[in-house]
PyMOL Python script that loads the backbone (N, CA, C, O; Angstrom):
from pymol import cmd

cmd.read_pdbstr("""\
ATOM      1  N   MET A   1       0.823  -1.180   0.000  1.00  0.00           N
ATOM      2  CA  MET A   1       0.000   0.000   0.000  1.00  0.00           C
ATOM      3  C   MET A   1       0.876   1.256   0.000  1.00  0.00           C
ATOM      4  O   MET A   1       0.509   2.272  -0.590  1.00  0.00           O
ATOM      5  N   ALA A   2       2.024   1.184   0.656  1.00  0.00           N
ATOM      6  CA  ALA A   2       2.904   2.348   0.694  1.00  0.00           C
ATOM      7  C   ALA A   2       3.346   2.734  -0.714  1.00  0.00           C
ATOM      8  O   ALA A   2       3.447   3.919  -1.029  1.00  0.00           O
ATOM      9  N   GLU A   3       3.607   1.748  -1.552  1.00  0.00           N
ATOM     10  CA  GLU A   3       4.006   2.024  -2.927  1.00  0.00           C
ATOM     11  C   GLU A   3       2.899   2.718  -3.715  1.00  0.00           C
ATOM     12  O   GLU A   3       3.172   3.378  -4.717  1.00  0.00           O
ATOM     13  N   SER A   4       1.667   2.574  -3.273  1.00  0.00           N
ATOM     14  CA  SER A   4       0.526   3.216  -3.931  1.00  0.00           C
ATOM     15  C   SER A   4       0.201   4.580  -3.334  1.00  0.00           C
ATOM     16  O   SER A   4      -0.767   5.224  -3.738  1.00  0.00           O
ATOM     17  N   GLY A   5       1.008   5.019  -2.375  1.00  0.00           N
ATOM     18  CA  GLY A   5       0.816   6.335  -1.789  1.00  0.00           C
ATOM     19  C   GLY A   5       0.026   6.357  -0.495  1.00  0.00           C
ATOM     20  O   GLY A   5      -0.394   7.424  -0.049  1.00  0.00           O
ATOM     21  N   PHE A   6      -0.184   5.210   0.111  1.00  0.00           N
ATOM     22  CA  PHE A   6      -0.930   5.140   1.369  1.00  0.00           C
ATOM     23  C   PHE A   6       0.016   4.811   2.513  1.00  0.00           C
ATOM     24  O   PHE A   6       0.038   3.683   3.005  1.00  0.00           O
ATOM     25  N   ALA A   7       0.781   5.781   2.924  1.00  0.00           N
ATOM     26  CA  ALA A   7       1.740   5.577   4.008  1.00  0.00           C
ATOM     27  C   ALA A   7       1.016   5.251   5.311  1.00  0.00           C
ATOM     28  O   ALA A   7      -0.028   5.831   5.608  1.00  0.00           O
ATOM     29  N   GLY A   8       1.565   4.334   6.075  1.00  0.00           N
ATOM     30  CA  GLY A   8       1.002   3.983   7.369  1.00  0.00           C
ATOM     31  C   GLY A   8      -0.248   3.124   7.307  1.00  0.00           C
ATOM     32  O   GLY A   8      -0.884   2.875   8.331  1.00  0.00           O
ATOM     33  N   PHE A   9      -0.600   2.677   6.131  1.00  0.00           N
ATOM     34  CA  PHE A   9      -1.793   1.847   5.960  1.00  0.00           C
ATOM     35  C   PHE A   9      -1.483   0.424   6.398  1.00  0.00           C
ATOM     36  O   PHE A   9      -0.422  -0.111   6.077  1.00  0.00           O
ATOM     37  N   GLU A  10      -2.383  -0.175   7.113  1.00  0.00           N
ATOM     38  CA  GLU A  10      -2.208  -1.561   7.556  1.00  0.00           C
ATOM     39  C   GLU A  10      -3.439  -2.370   7.167  1.00  0.00           C
ATOM     40  O   GLU A  10      -4.573  -1.973   7.437  1.00  0.00           O
ATOM     41  N   ALA A  11      -3.201  -3.492   6.540  1.00  0.00           N
ATOM     42  CA  ALA A  11      -4.304  -4.374   6.156  1.00  0.00           C
ATOM     43  C   ALA A  11      -4.157  -5.696   6.895  1.00  0.00           C
ATOM     44  O   ALA A  11      -3.062  -6.250   6.989  1.00  0.00           O
ATOM     45  N   THR A  12      -5.244  -6.181   7.404  1.00  0.00           N
ATOM     46  CA  THR A  12      -5.250  -7.481   8.066  1.00  0.00           C
ATOM     47  C   THR A  12      -6.409  -8.299   7.506  1.00  0.00           C
ATOM     48  O   THR A  12      -7.343  -7.762   6.910  1.00  0.00           O
ATOM     49  N   SER A  13      -6.327  -9.575   7.707  1.00  0.00           N
ATOM     50  CA  SER A  13      -7.437 -10.441   7.326  1.00  0.00           C
ATOM     51  C   SER A  13      -7.724 -11.378   8.483  1.00  0.00           C
ATOM     52  O   SER A  13      -6.865 -11.637   9.326  1.00  0.00           O
ATOM     53  N   TRP A  14      -8.936 -11.874   8.505  1.00  0.00           N
ATOM     54  CA  TRP A  14      -9.307 -12.817   9.550  1.00  0.00           C
ATOM     55  C   TRP A  14     -10.294 -13.815   8.966  1.00  0.00           C
ATOM     56  O   TRP A  14     -10.924 -13.573   7.937  1.00  0.00           O
ATOM     57  N   TYR A  15     -10.405 -14.921   9.643  1.00  0.00           N
ATOM     58  CA  TYR A  15     -11.324 -15.979   9.258  1.00  0.00           C
ATOM     59  C   TYR A  15     -12.182 -16.306  10.466  1.00  0.00           C
ATOM     60  O   TYR A  15     -11.724 -16.204  11.604  1.00  0.00           O
ATOM     61  N   GLY A  16     -13.408 -16.692  10.225  1.00  0.00           N
ATOM     62  CA  GLY A  16     -14.278 -17.036  11.336  1.00  0.00           C
ATOM     63  C   GLY A  16     -15.266 -18.105  10.937  1.00  0.00           C
ATOM     64  O   GLY A  16     -15.611 -18.255   9.765  1.00  0.00           O
ATOM     65  N   LEU A  17     -15.702 -18.827  11.907  1.00  0.00           N
ATOM     66  CA  LEU A  17     -16.700 -19.872  11.724  1.00  0.00           C
ATOM     67  C   LEU A  17     -18.065 -19.272  12.042  1.00  0.00           C
ATOM     68  O   LEU A  17     -18.273 -18.731  13.127  1.00  0.00           O
ATOM     69  N   MET A  18     -18.990 -19.370  11.097  1.00  0.00           N
ATOM     70  CA  MET A  18     -20.321 -18.804  11.290  1.00  0.00           C
ATOM     71  C   MET A  18     -21.383 -19.864  11.034  1.00  0.00           C
ATOM     72  O   MET A  18     -21.127 -20.889  10.401  1.00  0.00           O
ATOM     73  N   ALA A  19     -22.571 -19.592  11.538  1.00  0.00           N
ATOM     74  CA  ALA A  19     -23.715 -20.476  11.355  1.00  0.00           C
ATOM     75  C   ALA A  19     -24.914 -19.608  10.972  1.00  0.00           C
ATOM     76  O   ALA A  19     -24.887 -18.396  11.181  1.00  0.00           O
ATOM     77  N   PRO A  20     -25.950 -20.205  10.421  1.00  0.00           N
ATOM     78  CA  PRO A  20     -27.149 -19.421  10.080  1.00  0.00           C
ATOM     79  C   PRO A  20     -27.727 -18.715  11.311  1.00  0.00           C
ATOM     80  O   PRO A  20     -27.589 -19.199  12.435  1.00  0.00           O
ATOM     81  N   ALA A  21     -28.369 -17.581  11.089  1.00  0.00           N
ATOM     82  CA  ALA A  21     -28.898 -16.754  12.174  1.00  0.00           C
ATOM     83  C   ALA A  21     -29.849 -17.510  13.103  1.00  0.00           C
ATOM     84  O   ALA A  21     -29.896 -17.211  14.297  1.00  0.00           O
ATOM     85  N   ALA A  22     -30.590 -18.459  12.601  1.00  0.00           N
ATOM     86  CA  ALA A  22     -31.579 -19.169  13.426  1.00  0.00           C
ATOM     87  C   ALA A  22     -31.008 -20.380  14.162  1.00  0.00           C
ATOM     88  O   ALA A  22     -31.760 -21.138  14.773  1.00  0.00           O
ATOM     89  N   THR A  23     -29.705 -20.569  14.113  1.00  0.00           N
ATOM     90  CA  THR A  23     -29.101 -21.721  14.785  1.00  0.00           C
ATOM     91  C   THR A  23     -29.276 -21.589  16.299  1.00  0.00           C
ATOM     92  O   THR A  23     -28.956 -20.548  16.872  1.00  0.00           O
ATOM     93  N   PRO A  24     -29.782 -22.641  16.946  1.00  0.00           N
ATOM     94  CA  PRO A  24     -29.967 -22.582  18.406  1.00  0.00           C
ATOM     95  C   PRO A  24     -28.640 -22.331  19.133  1.00  0.00           C
ATOM     96  O   PRO A  24     -27.592 -22.831  18.723  1.00  0.00           O
ATOM     97  N   MET A  25     -28.700 -21.558  20.205  1.00  0.00           N
ATOM     98  CA  MET A  25     -27.496 -21.226  20.963  1.00  0.00           C
ATOM     99  C   MET A  25     -26.803 -22.470  21.496  1.00  0.00           C
ATOM    100  O   MET A  25     -25.580 -22.466  21.638  1.00  0.00           O
ATOM    101  N   SER A  26     -27.536 -23.531  21.796  1.00  0.00           N
ATOM    102  CA  SER A  26     -26.896 -24.763  22.272  1.00  0.00           C
ATOM    103  C   SER A  26     -25.959 -25.331  21.190  1.00  0.00           C
ATOM    104  O   SER A  26     -24.895 -25.862  21.507  1.00  0.00           O
ATOM    105  N   ILE A  27     -26.350 -25.219  19.946  1.00  0.00           N
ATOM    106  CA  ILE A  27     -25.504 -25.687  18.842  1.00  0.00           C
ATOM    107  C   ILE A  27     -24.303 -24.765  18.673  1.00  0.00           C
ATOM    108  O   ILE A  27     -23.186 -25.232  18.452  1.00  0.00           O
ATOM    109  N   ILE A  28     -24.527 -23.464  18.776  1.00  0.00           N
ATOM    110  CA  ILE A  28     -23.433 -22.494  18.683  1.00  0.00           C
ATOM    111  C   ILE A  28     -22.394 -22.763  19.767  1.00  0.00           C
ATOM    112  O   ILE A  28     -21.193 -22.763  19.501  1.00  0.00           O
ATOM    113  N   ARG A  29     -22.862 -22.990  20.977  1.00  0.00           N
ATOM    114  CA  ARG A  29     -21.937 -23.266  22.099  1.00  0.00           C
ATOM    115  C   ARG A  29     -21.139 -24.554  21.848  1.00  0.00           C
ATOM    116  O   ARG A  29     -19.940 -24.610  22.123  1.00  0.00           O
ATOM    117  N   ARG A  30     -21.799 -25.566  21.334  1.00  0.00           N
ATOM    118  CA  ARG A  30     -21.110 -26.832  21.053  1.00  0.00           C
ATOM    119  C   ARG A  30     -20.064 -26.653  19.955  1.00  0.00           C
ATOM    120  O   ARG A  30     -18.951 -27.168  20.066  1.00  0.00           O
ATOM    121  N   LEU A  31     -20.415 -25.928  18.901  1.00  0.00           N
ATOM    122  CA  LEU A  31     -19.445 -25.642  17.841  1.00  0.00           C
ATOM    123  C   LEU A  31     -18.233 -24.887  18.393  1.00  0.00           C
ATOM    124  O   LEU A  31     -17.091 -25.179  18.040  1.00  0.00           O
ATOM    125  N   HIS A  32     -18.501 -23.921  19.254  1.00  0.00           N
ATOM    126  CA  HIS A  32     -17.407 -23.162  19.866  1.00  0.00           C
ATOM    127  C   HIS A  32     -16.522 -24.076  20.715  1.00  0.00           C
ATOM    128  O   HIS A  32     -15.296 -24.019  20.626  1.00  0.00           O
ATOM    129  N   GLN A  33     -17.139 -24.898  21.517  1.00  0.00           N
ATOM    130  CA  GLN A  33     -16.398 -25.811  22.389  1.00  0.00           C
ATOM    131  C   GLN A  33     -15.490 -26.733  21.569  1.00  0.00           C
ATOM    132  O   GLN A  33     -14.311 -26.890  21.887  1.00  0.00           O
ATOM    133  N   GLU A  34     -16.035 -27.334  20.528  1.00  0.00           N
ATOM    134  CA  GLU A  34     -15.249 -28.259  19.710  1.00  0.00           C
ATOM    135  C   GLU A  34     -14.179 -27.528  18.902  1.00  0.00           C
ATOM    136  O   GLU A  34     -13.083 -28.052  18.704  1.00  0.00           O
ATOM    137  N   THR A  35     -14.490 -26.340  18.443  1.00  0.00           N
ATOM    138  CA  THR A  35     -13.513 -25.566  17.684  1.00  0.00           C
ATOM    139  C   THR A  35     -12.327 -25.174  18.552  1.00  0.00           C
ATOM    140  O   THR A  35     -11.183 -25.264  18.106  1.00  0.00           O
ATOM    141  N   THR A  36     -12.578 -24.743  19.780  1.00  0.00           N
ATOM    142  CA  THR A  36     -11.464 -24.370  20.650  1.00  0.00           C
ATOM    143  C   THR A  36     -10.596 -25.580  20.997  1.00  0.00           C
ATOM    144  O   THR A  36      -9.388 -25.437  21.185  1.00  0.00           O
ATOM    145  N   LYS A  37     -11.194 -26.760  21.084  1.00  0.00           N
ATOM    146  CA  LYS A  37     -10.404 -27.980  21.303  1.00  0.00           C
ATOM    147  C   LYS A  37      -9.448 -28.211  20.139  1.00  0.00           C
ATOM    148  O   LYS A  37      -8.270 -28.509  20.336  1.00  0.00           O
ATOM    149  N   VAL A  38      -9.971 -28.069  18.924  1.00  0.00           N
ATOM    150  CA  VAL A  38      -9.151 -28.290  17.733  1.00  0.00           C
ATOM    151  C   VAL A  38      -8.057 -27.225  17.637  1.00  0.00           C
ATOM    152  O   VAL A  38      -6.913 -27.541  17.309  1.00  0.00           O
ATOM    153  N   LEU A  39      -8.400 -25.977  17.921  1.00  0.00           N
ATOM    154  CA  LEU A  39      -7.410 -24.905  17.845  1.00  0.00           C
ATOM    155  C   LEU A  39      -6.265 -25.091  18.841  1.00  0.00           C
ATOM    156  O   LEU A  39      -5.195 -24.509  18.666  1.00  0.00           O
ATOM    157  N   ALA A  40      -6.478 -25.883  19.865  1.00  0.00           N
ATOM    158  CA  ALA A  40      -5.446 -26.125  20.872  1.00  0.00           C
ATOM    159  C   ALA A  40      -4.517 -27.292  20.524  1.00  0.00           C
ATOM    160  O   ALA A  40      -3.529 -27.513  21.224  1.00  0.00           O
ATOM    161  N   LEU A  41      -4.812 -28.034  19.469  1.00  0.00           N
ATOM    162  CA  LEU A  41      -3.979 -29.176  19.107  1.00  0.00           C
ATOM    163  C   LEU A  41      -2.575 -28.709  18.728  1.00  0.00           C
ATOM    164  O   LEU A  41      -2.425 -27.783  17.931  1.00  0.00           O
ATOM    165  N   PRO A  42      -1.540 -29.348  19.294  1.00  0.00           N
ATOM    166  CA  PRO A  42      -0.163 -28.911  19.041  1.00  0.00           C
ATOM    167  C   PRO A  42       0.217 -28.872  17.556  1.00  0.00           C
ATOM    168  O   PRO A  42       0.869 -27.927  17.111  1.00  0.00           O
ATOM    169  N   ASN A  43      -0.183 -29.883  16.792  1.00  0.00           N
ATOM    170  CA  ASN A  43       0.202 -29.880  15.373  1.00  0.00           C
ATOM    171  C   ASN A  43      -0.476 -28.736  14.611  1.00  0.00           C
ATOM    172  O   ASN A  43       0.110 -28.176  13.684  1.00  0.00           O
ATOM    173  N   LEU A  44      -1.689 -28.395  14.993  1.00  0.00           N
ATOM    174  CA  LEU A  44      -2.373 -27.284  14.353  1.00  0.00           C
ATOM    175  C   LEU A  44      -1.750 -25.959  14.778  1.00  0.00           C
ATOM    176  O   LEU A  44      -1.608 -25.050  13.961  1.00  0.00           O
ATOM    177  N   ARG A  45      -1.377 -25.846  16.050  1.00  0.00           N
ATOM    178  CA  ARG A  45      -0.715 -24.628  16.534  1.00  0.00           C
ATOM    179  C   ARG A  45       0.588 -24.399  15.783  1.00  0.00           C
ATOM    180  O   ARG A  45       0.910 -23.270  15.416  1.00  0.00           O
ATOM    181  N   ARG A  46       1.342 -25.482  15.556  1.00  0.00           N
ATOM    182  CA  ARG A  46       2.596 -25.363  14.804  1.00  0.00           C
ATOM    183  C   ARG A  46       2.342 -24.868  13.388  1.00  0.00           C
ATOM    184  O   ARG A  46       3.076 -24.024  12.875  1.00  0.00           O
ATOM    185  N   LYS A  47       1.298 -25.399  12.761  1.00  0.00           N
ATOM    186  CA  LYS A  47       0.974 -24.985  11.400  1.00  0.00           C
ATOM    187  C   LYS A  47       0.578 -23.508  11.371  1.00  0.00           C
ATOM    188  O   LYS A  47       1.005 -22.774  10.480  1.00  0.00           O
ATOM    189  N   PHE A  48      -0.218 -23.073  12.318  1.00  0.00           N
ATOM    190  CA  PHE A  48      -0.568 -21.655  12.395  1.00  0.00           C
ATOM    191  C   PHE A  48       0.688 -20.804  12.559  1.00  0.00           C
ATOM    192  O   PHE A  48       0.818 -19.757  11.924  1.00  0.00           O
ATOM    193  N   ASP A  49       1.612 -21.252  13.409  1.00  0.00           N
ATOM    194  CA  ASP A  49       2.871 -20.520  13.595  1.00  0.00           C
ATOM    195  C   ASP A  49       3.643 -20.425  12.281  1.00  0.00           C
ATOM    196  O   ASP A  49       4.165 -19.362  11.944  1.00  0.00           O
ATOM    197  N   GLU A  50       3.718 -21.529  11.539  1.00  0.00           N
ATOM    198  CA  GLU A  50       4.411 -21.535  10.248  1.00  0.00           C
ATOM    199  C   GLU A  50       3.791 -20.524   9.282  1.00  0.00           C
ATOM    200  O   GLU A  50       4.499 -19.906   8.487  1.00  0.00           O
ATOM    201  N   LEU A  51       2.484 -20.360   9.352  1.00  0.00           N
ATOM    202  CA  LEU A  51       1.770 -19.449   8.460  1.00  0.00           C
ATOM    203  C   LEU A  51       1.674 -18.031   9.029  1.00  0.00           C
ATOM    204  O   LEU A  51       1.044 -17.155   8.436  1.00  0.00           O
ATOM    205  N   ASP A  52       2.310 -17.817  10.192  1.00  0.00           N
ATOM    206  CA  ASP A  52       2.266 -16.536  10.887  1.00  0.00           C
ATOM    207  C   ASP A  52       0.827 -16.096  11.156  1.00  0.00           C
ATOM    208  O   ASP A  52       0.473 -14.928  10.991  1.00  0.00           O
ATOM    209  N   MET A  53       0.010 -17.062  11.574  1.00  0.00           N
ATOM    210  CA  MET A  53      -1.389 -16.812  11.908  1.00  0.00           C
ATOM    211  C   MET A  53      -1.585 -16.978  13.409  1.00  0.00           C
ATOM    212  O   MET A  53      -0.903 -17.782  14.044  1.00  0.00           O
ATOM    213  N   GLN A  54      -2.508 -16.225  13.967  1.00  0.00           N
ATOM    214  CA  GLN A  54      -2.776 -16.282  15.394  1.00  0.00           C
ATOM    215  C   GLN A  54      -4.225 -16.672  15.645  1.00  0.00           C
ATOM    216  O   GLN A  54      -5.113 -15.822  15.580  1.00  0.00           O
ATOM    217  N   PRO A  55      -4.479 -17.948  15.931  1.00  0.00           N
ATOM    218  CA  PRO A  55      -5.855 -18.351  16.228  1.00  0.00           C
ATOM    219  C   PRO A  55      -6.313 -17.739  17.546  1.00  0.00           C
ATOM    220  O   PRO A  55      -5.555 -17.671  18.513  1.00  0.00           O
ATOM    221  N   ILE A  56      -7.552 -17.301  17.566  1.00  0.00           N
ATOM    222  CA  ILE A  56      -8.078 -16.650  18.769  1.00  0.00           C
ATOM    223  C   ILE A  56      -9.052 -17.560  19.498  1.00  0.00           C
ATOM    224  O   ILE A  56      -8.870 -17.832  20.685  1.00  0.00           O
ATOM    225  N   GLY A  57     -10.076 -18.032  18.813  1.00  0.00           N
ATOM    226  CA  GLY A  57     -11.043 -18.914  19.457  1.00  0.00           C
ATOM    227  C   GLY A  57     -11.888 -18.202  20.493  1.00  0.00           C
ATOM    228  O   GLY A  57     -12.260 -18.799  21.504  1.00  0.00           O
ATOM    229  N   ASN A  58     -12.201 -16.925  20.257  1.00  0.00           N
ATOM    230  CA  ASN A  58     -12.990 -16.193  21.242  1.00  0.00           C
ATOM    231  C   ASN A  58     -14.436 -16.690  21.284  1.00  0.00           C
ATOM    232  O   ASN A  58     -14.844 -17.523  20.476  1.00  0.00           O
ATOM    233  N   SER A  59     -15.184 -16.175  22.219  1.00  0.00           N
ATOM    234  CA  SER A  59     -16.569 -16.622  22.410  1.00  0.00           C
ATOM    235  C   SER A  59     -17.443 -16.147  21.253  1.00  0.00           C
ATOM    236  O   SER A  59     -17.070 -15.215  20.540  1.00  0.00           O
ATOM    237  N   PRO A  60     -18.595 -16.773  21.060  1.00  0.00           N
ATOM    238  CA  PRO A  60     -19.526 -16.303  20.031  1.00  0.00           C
ATOM    239  C   PRO A  60     -19.906 -14.826  20.212  1.00  0.00           C
ATOM    240  O   PRO A  60     -20.057 -14.097  19.232  1.00  0.00           O
ATOM    241  N   GLU A  61     -20.058 -14.400  21.443  1.00  0.00           N
ATOM    242  CA  GLU A  61     -20.410 -13.006  21.711  1.00  0.00           C
ATOM    243  C   GLU A  61     -19.258 -12.067  21.347  1.00  0.00           C
ATOM    244  O   GLU A  61     -19.475 -11.002  20.770  1.00  0.00           O
ATOM    245  N   GLU A  62     -18.044 -12.468  21.686  1.00  0.00           N
ATOM    246  CA  GLU A  62     -16.878 -11.646  21.342  1.00  0.00           C
ATOM    247  C   GLU A  62     -16.700 -11.556  19.826  1.00  0.00           C
ATOM    248  O   GLU A  62     -16.370 -10.495  19.295  1.00  0.00           O
ATOM    249  N   PHE A  63     -16.918 -12.670  19.139  1.00  0.00           N
ATOM    250  CA  PHE A  63     -16.795 -12.672  17.683  1.00  0.00           C
ATOM    251  C   PHE A  63     -17.867 -11.781  17.057  1.00  0.00           C
ATOM    252  O   PHE A  63     -17.576 -11.023  16.132  1.00  0.00           O
ATOM    253  N   ALA A  64     -19.086 -11.864  17.547  1.00  0.00           N
ATOM    254  CA  ALA A  64     -20.164 -11.007  17.040  1.00  0.00           C
ATOM    255  C   ALA A  64     -19.821  -9.537  17.251  1.00  0.00           C
ATOM    256  O   ALA A  64     -20.075  -8.712  16.373  1.00  0.00           O
ATOM    257  N   SER A  65     -19.254  -9.205  18.389  1.00  0.00           N
ATOM    258  CA  SER A  65     -18.858  -7.831  18.674  1.00  0.00           C
ATOM    259  C   SER A  65     -17.748  -7.377  17.727  1.00  0.00           C
ATOM    260  O   SER A  65     -17.769  -6.246  17.242  1.00  0.00           O
ATOM    261  N   ALA A  66     -16.783  -8.252  17.466  1.00  0.00           N
ATOM    262  CA  ALA A  66     -15.695  -7.917  16.539  1.00  0.00           C
ATOM    263  C   ALA A  66     -16.230  -7.663  15.139  1.00  0.00           C
ATOM    264  O   ALA A  66     -15.779  -6.741  14.459  1.00  0.00           O
ATOM    265  N   ILE A  67     -17.175  -8.464  14.712  1.00  0.00           N
ATOM    266  CA  ILE A  67     -17.785  -8.269  13.392  1.00  0.00           C
ATOM    267  C   ILE A  67     -18.506  -6.923  13.365  1.00  0.00           C
ATOM    268  O   ILE A  67     -18.383  -6.175  12.395  1.00  0.00           O
ATOM    269  N   GLN A  68     -19.244  -6.615  14.402  1.00  0.00           N
ATOM    270  CA  GLN A  68     -19.966  -5.349  14.470  1.00  0.00           C
ATOM    271  C   GLN A  68     -18.999  -4.164  14.450  1.00  0.00           C
ATOM    272  O   GLN A  68     -19.289  -3.140  13.832  1.00  0.00           O
ATOM    273  N   THR A  69     -17.875  -4.295  15.109  1.00  0.00           N
ATOM    274  CA  THR A  69     -16.868  -3.232  15.126  1.00  0.00           C
ATOM    275  C   THR A  69     -16.290  -3.019  13.732  1.00  0.00           C
ATOM    276  O   THR A  69     -16.073  -1.883  13.310  1.00  0.00           O
ATOM    277  N   GLU A  70     -16.040  -4.119  13.017  1.00  0.00           N
ATOM    278  CA  GLU A  70     -15.482  -4.041  11.667  1.00  0.00           C
ATOM    279  C   GLU A  70     -16.473  -3.442  10.678  1.00  0.00           C
ATOM    280  O   GLU A  70     -16.075  -2.719   9.765  1.00  0.00           O
ATOM    281  N   ASN A  71     -17.760  -3.735  10.849  1.00  0.00           N
ATOM    282  CA  ASN A  71     -18.781  -3.299   9.915  1.00  0.00           C
ATOM    283  C   ASN A  71     -20.007  -2.817  10.688  1.00  0.00           C
ATOM    284  O   ASN A  71     -20.971  -3.565  10.853  1.00  0.00           O
ATOM    285  N   PRO A  72     -19.972  -1.580  11.159  1.00  0.00           N
ATOM    286  CA  PRO A  72     -21.064  -1.090  12.018  1.00  0.00           C
ATOM    287  C   PRO A  72     -22.390  -0.838  11.294  1.00  0.00           C
ATOM    288  O   PRO A  72     -23.359  -0.433  11.936  1.00  0.00           O
ATOM    289  N   HIS A  73     -22.462  -1.060  10.003  1.00  0.00           N
ATOM    290  CA  HIS A  73     -23.696  -0.772   9.261  1.00  0.00           C
ATOM    291  C   HIS A  73     -24.659  -1.900   9.346  1.00  0.00           C
ATOM    292  O   HIS A  73     -25.749  -1.826   8.780  1.00  0.00           O
TER     293      HIS A  73
END
""", "prot")
cmd.dss("prot")
cmd.show_as("cartoon", "prot")
cmd.util.cbc("prot")
cmd.orient("prot")
């Protein structure tokens, strides 16, 4: 971006697991629980490190808040 004249510009990307809006909260909680287990696996952590990625595994509420912050419309 600096080469295009946007000094100090920072771009990031993120990935998230989502479900349809009508998904029961019990299912959302279970998906979160199982996802955080997988994100903690040593071989997966190593792969994330190799890719310079930082898995977060935050709560469904925290993820919803992050999405709202990114796109307040």
